[in-house]
C-alpha positions, 0 to 999 in steps of 0.5 A: 255444936260450933255452929250453935255457939257461933249463932248464940254469940252473933245473937248476943252481939246484935242484942248488945249493939241494939242496947248500946244504940238505945242506951243514950235515949233511954238513959236521958229519959230517966231524968225527970225533966227529959222524961216529961218533955218526951211525954208532953212534946213528942207526939206534937213533934211527930205531927209537925214532921209529918205535916212538913213531909219529914221523917221522925225522928231525924237522924241528923240535925244542924243548928244555926243561930243568928244573934241580931235576928234572935233566931235558932234554926233546926235543919234535919235529914235522915241519910248522910247523902241527903240535903238538909231541910228546915224543920223549924225556927225558934225565937231566941229570948234575949241577947247578951253583949253585942255583935262580934265574937267572944274573946275573953271570959266575962265579956258577956259575948255570945260566941260567933263561929262553927261549933258542935254540941259537946254536952247534954245537961238534963239537970241544968239550972236553966231547965235543959241545956246543950253545951257548945265546944267553945272555945274551939280551935280558932277561939283558942288562937284568937281569944285571951290565952289565959281566960277565953271563957267557957260553958256556953250553952243553948238552954231554957229559962229565957235569960243569959250572960253569953249563951243562947237562951230559949223558953223552956217549951222551946228548949224541950223540943230542941233537946228532944231532937238533939237526943234523938240524933245523938241516939241515932249515931250523930256524935257531932251535932254542928251549930253555926252561930252568926252575928246576923242572918246574912240574907236579911237586908236590914240585918246586913245594913245594921252590921255594916254600920256597927262601929268596931274597935277591932277591924279584924271583926269585919274580915271575920264576918266575911269568913262566916258569910262564906260558909253561910252562903255555901249552905244557903246554896247547897243545903249541905254543910261546908267543910270549914278548917282553921289555919295557924292564925285562927282564920276559918278557911272553907 
């Protein structure tokens, strides 16, 4: 009898664990815009993954955004020990503000630095949206202490005041990939936001000619480039820390 009870309890715990693993995905699909996105986009995504020799759905994803180059890259892998592979680059619709980090509420700046997705909004006024954890620890030190700003999203509707906007078609794909990764257990989906694609000579030339009132931004970009270069070389995420002055240290 004890063995039977133990076996039943084990089966119940496995069932509960399976339901918990599926719950985020299934709950998201209950929202009309997400449900429609899955029905209309998932098969095409599967074929794109297959064409590129990738396994769908990706259990881990990594996003890189480049302000001047107007690109959002999605990198994927399926095992923690694997290196990331580029799945797709999406066109960012428009840019708010200028080169340089966000430092206060209302400056219209898109943040620059190292973030992760901390919010899934299936009822967004901008179709679908994925929130970034701005201000992060570095931002809290270096930005306006009282009003650093917030509510920074990757979203649809192709308009922005300090966010990263995509077309509705593109945000649906990105949202699906993020939901799948979250459902597979990736609690922290990293998002690196750069002023430019540092490997692009023309973009680097432009950045070098930018006139800044705050000379510390040049050093800030050097910090960002160090992490960018590491990923370009290894296709693995660098470990980035923040010191007590708000400086990124890899």
